[in-house]
C-alpha positions in Angstrom: -42.6 47.5 54.4 -43.2 46.9 58.1 -40.8 44.8 60.1 -42.5 41.9 61.8 -41.5 40.3 65.1 -40.0 37.4 63.2 -38.2 39.7 60.8 -36.6 41.5 63.8 -35.5 38.2 65.3 -33.8 37.2 62.0 -32.0 40.5 61.9 -30.8 39.9 65.4 -29.8 36.4 64.6 -27.9 37.3 61.4 -26.0 40.0 63.2 -25.1 37.6 66.0 -23.8 34.9 63.6 -21.5 37.6 62.2 -20.4 38.7 65.6 -19.6 35.1 66.5 -17.4 34.8 63.4 -15.5 37.8 64.6 -15.0 36.2 68.1 -13.8 33.0 66.4 -11.3 34.9 64.3 -9.4 36.0 67.4 -6.5 34.1 68.9 -7.6 33.2 72.4 -5.0 35.3 74.3 -5.7 38.4 72.2 -9.4 37.9 72.6 -9.1 38.4 76.4 -6.1 40.7 76.6 -5.3 42.7 73.5 -6.3 46.4 73.2 -4.8 48.8 70.7 -4.8 51.6 73.4 -4.8 51.7 77.2 -8.3 53.1 77.6 -9.9 50.4 75.5 -11.2 47.0 76.6 -10.4 43.6 75.2 -12.9 42.3 72.7 -14.0 39.5 75.0 -15.2 42.2 77.5 -17.3 43.8 74.8 -18.9 40.5 74.0 -19.7 40.0 77.6 -21.4 43.4 77.7 -23.4 42.4 74.5 -24.6 39.2 76.3 -25.5 41.0 79.5 -27.6 43.5 77.6 -29.3 40.8 75.6 -30.0 38.7 78.6 -31.4 41.6 80.7 -33.5 43.0 77.9 -35.1 39.7 76.7 -36.0 38.7 80.3 -37.4 42.2 80.9 -39.4 42.3 77.7 -40.7 38.7 77.7 -41.1 38.2 81.5 -41.1 41.7 83.0 -38.1 40.7 85.1 -35.6 43.6 84.9 -32.2 42.7 86.3 -28.9 43.8 84.9 -25.8 42.3 86.2 -22.5 40.9 84.9 -23.3 37.3 84.5 -20.2 36.5 82.5 -17.4 38.2 84.4 -15.6 34.9 85.2 -15.4 33.7 81.6 -11.8 33.5 80.6 -11.5 31.1 77.7 -12.7 31.4 74.1 -14.5 28.1 74.3 -16.5 29.2 77.4 -17.3 32.6 75.8 -18.6 31.0 72.6 -20.6 28.5 74.7 -22.1 31.3 76.8 -23.0 33.2 73.6 -24.8 30.1 72.3 -26.7 29.7 75.6 -27.9 33.3 75.6 -29.2 32.9 72.0 -31.0 29.7 72.9 -32.6 31.5 75.8 -33.5 34.5 73.6 -35.2 32.2 71.1 -37.1 30.5 73.8 -38.3 33.7 75.4 -39.0 35.2 72.0 -42.1 33.0 71.9 -43.5 35.1 74.9 -43.0 38.4 73.0 -45.8 39.7 70.8 -45.8 42.5 68.3 -47.9 44.5 70.7 -45.3 43.9 73.4 -42.6 45.4 71.2 -44.7 48.6 71.0 -44.9 49.0 74.8 -43.3 52.2 76.0 -41.7 52.5 79.4 -38.6 54.0 81.0 -35.6 52.0 80.4 -34.6 50.5 83.8 -30.9 50.4 82.9 -29.9 53.1 80.4 -32.3 56.1 80.6 -35.2 57.4 78.8 -38.6 56.0 78.0 -38.7 54.0 74.8 -40.5 51.1 73.2 -39.3 47.5 73.7 -38.6 47.5 69.9 -36.3 50.6 70.4 -34.7 48.9 73.4 -33.8 45.9 71.2 -32.6 48.2 68.4 -30.3 49.8 70.9 -28.9 46.4 71.9 -28.4 45.6 68.2 -26.6 48.9 67.6 -24.4 48.4 70.6 -23.5 45.0 69.2 -22.7 46.4 65.7 -20.6 49.2 67.3 -18.5 46.7 69.3 -18.2 44.3 66.4 -16.7 47.2 64.4 -14.2 47.6 67.2 -13.4 43.9 66.9 -12.8 44.3 63.2 -10.3 47.1 63.9 -8.6 45.0 66.6 -8.3 42.0 64.2 -6.8 44.2 61.5 -4.3 45.7 64.0 -3.3 42.1 64.8 -2.7 41.4 61.1 -5.8 39.1 60.9 -8.4 39.5 58.1 -11.8 39.8 59.7 -14.8 38.0 58.3 -16.8 39.6 55.5 -19.1 42.1 57.2 -22.0 41.6 54.8 -22.3 37.8 55.3 -24.9 37.1 58.0 -25.8 33.5 57.5 
Protein backbone atom coordinates (compact mmCIF):
# COMPACT_ATOMS: atom_id res chain seq x y z
CA UNK A 1 0.00 0.00 0.00
CA UNK A 2 1.27 3.45 -0.89
CA UNK A 3 0.64 6.37 1.44
CA UNK A 4 -1.23 9.20 -0.27
CA UNK A 5 -0.91 12.89 0.48
CA UNK A 6 -4.28 12.81 2.26
CA UNK A 7 -3.26 9.69 4.16
CA UNK A 8 -0.13 11.46 5.38
CA UNK A 9 -2.18 14.44 6.53
CA UNK A 10 -4.50 12.16 8.50
CA UNK A 11 -1.51 10.55 10.23
CA UNK A 12 -0.18 14.02 11.12
CA UNK A 13 -3.63 15.10 12.34
CA UNK A 14 -4.19 11.99 14.45
CA UNK A 15 -0.83 12.38 16.11
CA UNK A 16 -1.48 16.04 16.82
CA UNK A 17 -4.85 15.27 18.42
CA UNK A 18 -3.07 12.88 20.79
CA UNK A 19 -0.30 15.40 21.50
CA UNK A 20 -2.93 18.02 22.38
CA UNK A 21 -4.54 15.61 24.84
CA UNK A 22 -1.14 15.26 26.52
CA UNK A 23 -0.87 19.07 26.77
CA UNK A 24 -4.39 19.24 28.20
CA UNK A 25 -3.51 16.63 30.86
CA UNK A 26 -0.83 18.90 32.37
CA UNK A 27 -1.62 21.30 35.17
CA UNK A 28 -0.70 24.77 33.86
CA UNK A 29 2.23 25.45 36.19
CA UNK A 30 3.86 22.07 35.53
CA UNK A 31 3.34 22.44 31.78
CA UNK A 32 5.61 25.50 31.77
CA UNK A 33 7.97 24.78 34.67
CA UNK A 34 8.24 21.08 35.58
CA UNK A 35 11.24 19.02 34.51
CA UNK A 36 12.28 15.72 36.09
CA UNK A 37 15.98 16.64 35.70
CA UNK A 38 17.90 19.91 35.41
CA UNK A 39 19.05 19.41 31.81
CA UNK A 40 15.53 18.75 30.49
CA UNK A 41 13.02 21.31 29.24
CA UNK A 42 9.44 21.82 30.38
CA UNK A 43 6.89 20.13 28.11
CA UNK A 44 5.55 23.51 26.91
CA UNK A 45 8.99 24.26 25.42
CA UNK A 46 8.88 20.99 23.50
CA UNK A 47 5.43 21.85 22.15
CA UNK A 48 6.71 25.24 21.01
CA UNK A 49 9.54 23.46 19.16
CA UNK A 50 7.03 21.12 17.48
CA UNK A 51 4.99 24.15 16.33
CA UNK A 52 8.06 26.01 15.07
CA UNK A 53 9.14 23.01 13.01
CA UNK A 54 5.64 22.48 11.63
CA UNK A 55 5.24 26.13 10.71
CA UNK A 56 8.66 26.37 9.06
CA UNK A 57 8.29 23.13 7.11
CA UNK A 58 4.76 23.68 5.82
CA UNK A 59 5.60 27.21 4.65
CA UNK A 60 8.77 25.95 3.00
CA UNK A 61 7.15 22.97 1.32
CA UNK A 62 3.94 24.74 0.23
CA UNK A 63 5.29 28.23 -0.55
CA UNK A 64 9.06 27.74 -0.84
CA UNK A 65 9.50 30.25 1.99
CA UNK A 66 12.10 28.81 4.36
CA UNK A 67 12.28 30.70 7.68
CA UNK A 68 12.87 29.05 11.02
CA UNK A 69 12.43 31.18 14.09
CA UNK A 70 10.87 30.85 17.51
CA UNK A 71 7.44 32.33 16.92
CA UNK A 72 6.07 31.13 20.25
CA UNK A 73 8.70 32.13 22.82
CA UNK A 74 6.42 34.53 24.67
CA UNK A 75 3.56 32.06 25.20
CA UNK A 76 3.21 31.51 28.93
CA UNK A 77 -0.30 30.13 29.52
CA UNK A 78 -1.88 26.81 28.70
CA UNK A 79 -4.79 28.53 26.97
CA UNK A 80 -2.44 30.52 24.72
CA UNK A 81 -0.37 27.41 23.94
CA UNK A 82 -3.45 25.40 22.95
CA UNK A 83 -4.73 28.31 20.87
CA UNK A 84 -1.38 28.63 19.06
CA UNK A 85 -1.38 24.89 18.37
CA UNK A 86 -4.85 25.14 16.88
CA UNK A 87 -3.82 28.11 14.73
CA UNK A 88 -0.78 26.25 13.38
CA UNK A 89 -2.96 23.27 12.44
CA UNK A 90 -5.42 25.56 10.64
CA UNK A 91 -2.53 27.08 8.70
CA UNK A 92 -1.13 23.64 7.89
CA UNK A 93 -4.51 22.46 6.59
CA UNK A 94 -4.81 25.62 4.47
CA UNK A 95 -1.32 25.32 3.00
CA UNK A 96 -1.73 21.56 2.51
CA UNK A 97 -3.97 22.42 -0.44
CA UNK A 98 -0.86 23.86 -2.17
CA UNK A 99 1.13 20.64 -1.69
CA UNK A 100 0.99 17.93 -4.35
CA UNK A 101 2.19 14.36 -4.17
CA UNK A 102 4.93 15.39 -6.60
CA UNK A 103 5.95 18.19 -4.21
CA UNK A 104 6.37 15.63 -1.44
CA UNK A 105 8.89 13.77 -3.61
CA UNK A 106 11.10 16.84 -4.21
CA UNK A 107 14.62 16.33 -2.85
CA UNK A 108 16.66 19.24 -1.52
CA UNK A 109 19.02 20.13 1.26
CA UNK A 110 17.18 20.76 4.48
CA UNK A 111 17.65 24.47 5.20
CA UNK A 112 17.43 23.95 8.97
CA UNK A 113 18.70 20.55 10.06
CA UNK A 114 21.15 19.15 7.56
CA UNK A 115 21.17 16.67 4.72
CA UNK A 116 19.24 16.53 1.47
CA UNK A 117 15.94 14.76 1.78
CA UNK A 118 12.49 14.69 0.26
CA UNK A 119 9.74 16.92 1.56
CA UNK A 120 7.97 13.72 2.62
CA UNK A 121 11.03 12.75 4.70
CA UNK A 122 11.12 16.25 6.15
CA UNK A 123 7.51 15.90 7.32
CA UNK A 124 8.30 12.44 8.64
CA UNK A 125 11.14 13.94 10.69
CA UNK A 126 8.71 16.52 12.12
CA UNK A 127 6.29 13.74 13.04
CA UNK A 128 9.01 11.64 14.66
CA UNK A 129 10.18 14.68 16.61
CA UNK A 130 6.62 15.22 17.85
CA UNK A 131 6.26 11.56 18.85
CA UNK A 132 9.60 11.68 20.68
CA UNK A 133 8.60 14.76 22.68
CA UNK A 134 5.10 13.44 23.33
CA UNK A 135 6.75 10.37 24.87
CA UNK A 136 8.68 12.69 27.16
CA UNK A 137 5.38 14.34 28.08
CA UNK A 138 3.98 10.92 29.03
CA UNK A 139 6.95 10.35 31.36
CA UNK A 140 6.57 13.83 32.89
CA UNK A 141 2.88 13.20 33.55
CA UNK A 142 3.59 9.85 35.18
CA UNK A 143 6.31 11.44 37.34
CA UNK A 144 3.69 13.99 38.44
CA UNK A 145 1.29 11.17 39.34
CA UNK A 146 -1.02 11.95 36.39
CA UNK A 147 -2.30 9.20 34.11
CA UNK A 148 -1.51 10.19 30.49
CA UNK A 149 -4.08 9.71 27.73
CA UNK A 150 -4.21 6.36 25.96
CA UNK A 151 -1.40 6.50 23.41
CA UNK A 152 -3.26 4.50 20.78
CA UNK A 153 -6.30 6.80 20.55
CA UNK A 154 -5.76 9.30 17.75
CA UNK A 155 -9.30 10.58 17.12
